[in-house]
C-alpha positions, 0 to 999 in steps of 0.5 A: 276087215272093213270089206277086204278079202282074205288070203293065206300067208306063208304059214297058212294063216288067213290074212286080210288082202289090202290091195287086189289088182285083178286082170288089169290091162294098161294102154298108152296113147290108145294103142300101145299095150303095156300091161296084159292081164296083170293080177297081184295081191298085197296082204296086210302087214306084208312085203310084196315084191314086183320083180322083173327087168327094165321095161317089164311093166313094174313102174306102170303097174304101180302108177296104175294103182296110184292113178298116175297114168293120165299125165303120161296118156296111159289108162287102165282099160280092163280089170279092177283095182280094189283097196280094202274091198272098194274100187279105187282106180278112179280115185285121185292120187290125193284121195288114195293117200287119204285112204292110206296108200302112197307111192314113192316114185322111182328116182328119189323125187325130192323138192331140191330147193327145200331142206330135208325137214321141209321135204318131210313136212310136205308129206303131212299136208293131207293130215288133220290130226294136229301139230303134236301128232305130226311132230311125233311122226317127224321124230319117228322118221328121224329115229329110223333115218338118223342121217336125215336128222343130221342133214335136216337143215340142208337143201335136199338137192345138195344131199347124196342119192342115199339121203334123198332116197331116205327123204323120199321114204320118210316123206311118205311115212309122214302121211301115216300110210297103211301101204307104201308103193316103193319104186326101184329103191335100190336104183343108183345106190351103193350095195351097202346103202341098198342093204341099209334101205331094205333093212329100214323097210323091214323094220317099218314093216315089222314095227310100224305095220306098214305094208309094202309093194316094192318094184325092184330089178335087184331080185337077189336083195328083194327076195331076201326081204320080201314075203311074196313075189311076182315076176313080170315079163313083157307086161305079164306076170309069169311067176309068183309065189312065196319069196323063199320058194322063188329064191330056190326056183331054178329058173329064177336062180339062173335067169334073175340071180345068175346062178345055176346048178353048174355055178354062177353065170352071166346074164349074157350066157342065159338062154332067156328067150327059151325061158320066156317062151316056156313061162308065157306058153 
């Protein structure tokens, strides 16, 4: 297992832990405490969801793992982040990509002036395994995202939001990652496109063996596709467990899915402060 630890999956089978975030604290500008003792694990071959509302700390958690906090005057001040049993929190983002971990940023960041295909090829810049292997992976990306093949000569800035999200994920795949950190893949997309994106994530996980840690506000969709979930509130993990169990948890159903034993409710009707107080007690 190359120094990694082990954890049990939903069936009780022991699996290798690729990413282990242990009790991390993140502070911005030396004074603003954003994450407060966050711990999570991502097993090899799993889809792990990091859930919570806007401002819960999901993006900060991903940036802490990717070591992208320094540009925003943030820092991990406590705890450890290991990948395959080795500390990685001091590695540069480029060095982490070479280890097999890459982040797809929130907001579908593409090089707008480049074509879709040129964007995809930028994802292979860290590789040294030859043009043949890169071309084979480009064909694989087009097979998963047929729309990108159709738009491959179009400037990315003139493509739709869904196509740009596909391009961002495809570019990450071109680095041959073992683990993808996917930040808010559903943001701004129509429900049909959200289902399509998550379906492709599932296929990549099952067919290519790519592990995912995805940060997502759309709890309903995320828990249908993930294997395990963690819920963040105000920078703390307040609940975690197998995705199937979280889907049936009364608090999750009422607060995050808008459903209670009496039927569907709006978020406005949910006495969320009571639930937060109980979870954080």
